[in-house]
C-alpha positions in Angstrom: 78.0 117.8 98.0 80.3 116.2 95.4 80.5 112.5 96.1 83.5 110.2 95.7 83.5 107.5 93.2 85.8 104.5 93.5 86.4 101.8 91.0 89.0 99.1 91.0 90.2 96.7 88.4 93.2 94.5 87.6 95.9 95.4 85.1 99.2 93.8 84.6 99.2 92.1 88.0 98.3 95.2 89.8 95.1 96.7 91.1 94.2 100.1 89.8 91.8 102.1 92.1 90.3 105.0 90.1 89.2 107.8 92.4 87.0 110.7 91.2 85.5 113.6 93.1 86.7 115.0 96.4 88.8 113.3 99.0 88.0 115.1 102.2 87.0 114.5 105.8 83.6 113.1 104.7 84.7 110.9 101.8 88.2 109.7 102.9 86.8 106.9 105.1 85.3 105.3 102.0 88.7 105.3 100.3 90.4 103.9 103.5 87.8 101.2 103.6 88.3 100.3 99.9 92.1 100.1 100.3 91.7 98.0 103.5 89.3 95.6 101.7 91.7 95.2 98.7 94.7 94.5 101.0 92.5 92.1 103.1 91.8 90.3 99.8 95.4 89.9 99.0 95.9 92.9 96.6 99.3 94.3 97.7 100.3 96.2 94.6 98.0 99.2 94.2 97.9 102.1 91.8 95.7 104.9 92.9 94.5 106.8 89.8 93.7 110.4 91.0 93.1 111.9 87.6 89.5 112.5 88.5 90.1 114.0 91.9 89.0 117.6 92.3 90.0 118.1 95.8 92.3 116.5 98.4 92.7 117.5 102.0 94.9 116.4 104.9 92.4 113.6 105.7 92.8 112.2 102.2 96.6 112.4 102.4 96.4 110.5 105.7 94.4 107.8 104.1 96.9 107.5 101.2 99.8 107.3 103.7 97.9 104.7 105.8 97.2 102.7 102.6 100.9 102.7 101.8 101.8 101.4 105.2 99.2 98.6 104.8 100.6 97.4 101.5 104.2 97.7 102.7 103.4 95.5 105.6 102.9 92.8 102.9 106.0 93.8 100.9 103.6 95.5 98.5 103.6 98.9 96.8 101.2 101.8 96.2 101.9 104.2 93.4 99.8 107.2 92.3 98.7 108.6 89.0 98.3 112.3 89.2 98.8 115.0 86.6 97.1 117.9 88.2 99.3 120.7 89.3 97.3 121.7 92.3 97.4 118.1 93.7 101.0 117.6 92.8 101.8 120.9 94.7 100.1 119.4 97.8 102.4 116.3 97.5 105.5 118.5 97.1 104.6 120.8 100.0 103.9 118.0 102.4 107.0 116.0 101.3 104.9 113.1 100.2 106.2 113.5 96.6 109.3 111.8 98.0 107.3 109.1 99.7 105.0 108.1 96.8 106.0 107.2 93.2 103.8 109.5 91.2 103.1 108.9 87.5 101.6 111.1 84.9 99.5 108.4 83.3 98.3 104.8 83.6 100.6 103.8 80.8 103.6 105.2 82.7 102.5 103.6 85.9 102.1 100.1 84.4 105.3 100.5 82.5 107.3 101.0 85.8 
């Protein structure tokens, strides 16, 4: 089973959460937990870097949407870094490409 790795760090007043591996029904709770912890600690401007994500299912999408709701409750923001066609296609098909601001790179995300 491919595991999920999560790392977070501060950059330009925002918190970047780098996610690698598969976000599925087994690993999504860990991502949900990390986002909840960050929000609880007062980090309301998140950038989720999905460059290392190999797989994303509906559970993972649900966690991202839930995270967005959490930060918005604090007038925060959650943007994504994603440059993989197969993942971008999922965001387009589900309509979430209109919900999330999706950047091609960290540089682009921090420049916004």
